[in-house]
C-alpha positions, 0 to 999 in steps of 0.5 A: 500500500502506498504511504503518503507523507505529510510535513508540518507547516510551521507557519500554520502550526503551534506547539504550546504547553501550560504549567501551574505557577504557585498553584494559583495561575498558569504559565503558557509557553511554546517552542518556536522551532520544530519539525515533524511529519506523518505518513499514512496509507489510509486517507482517514489516518487510521494507520498513521505514524508520526515523528516530531522534534522541537529545538529546546533552545527556542522555548518561549514563555514571553519572559526572557529570564524564565526562558533562560532558566528553562534552557538551563540544566535545571530544566531542558539543558538546551546546550547538551540536549538541543532537541526533544523528540516524539515518535508514534507507535500507534495511531488508533481511531476511537470515534469520527475524527477522534484518535489516540496516538501513543508513542515515545517522548524523549526529553533529555536522556529520558524516554517515556511512552505517552498517549495523546488525544488527536482530533482531525480538523479536516483536509482542505486545499489552500489557495496555492493548490496544496493539500493540507490536513489540520489536527489538534493534539492534547495531552498531559505529562509529568515533567519530573518523569522526564528529568525536569526535576527543579523545584522550589517552595515558597515560605508559605508552602506553595509549589513554585512550578507544578509537575503536570504539564498540559500539551496543546499542539495545533498542527497543519500538515502539508501533503508531500507530492 
């Protein structure tokens, strides 16, 4: 069966994460440089396989001091571990346009299996005749499971950075001809 390759269109995609700060508010961040692709023989993507990588040095929370801390050895250690990667192993249709994607996420030297919720937004042609597919992907990880161990507690006992990280990816893929 012929496999069709789809590549992430970085101009129309975003990789966002959210984490609690002081347990009372949420900090949102993103990776500004990333790439990935998906291959599938089935136009419904039921047999899809995906790969993804992001450059850890491009982390952006809108605060340069916090971003530098996230790039440090306390978190991503971007100098030694310049990319984080995800490789899918299973893409399972669970309802109309709804999937579960299971694969291996590697951050630093730690690889863990994670499962993400995937919603197919649809397939359309752009004004230039390119075929595009849109997906919304979401999930949660525990940052400490991936070696992002830094933590601090305020004098009042509040945790400075939460352990749970919510992932939100809005991805547009371009069909490779």
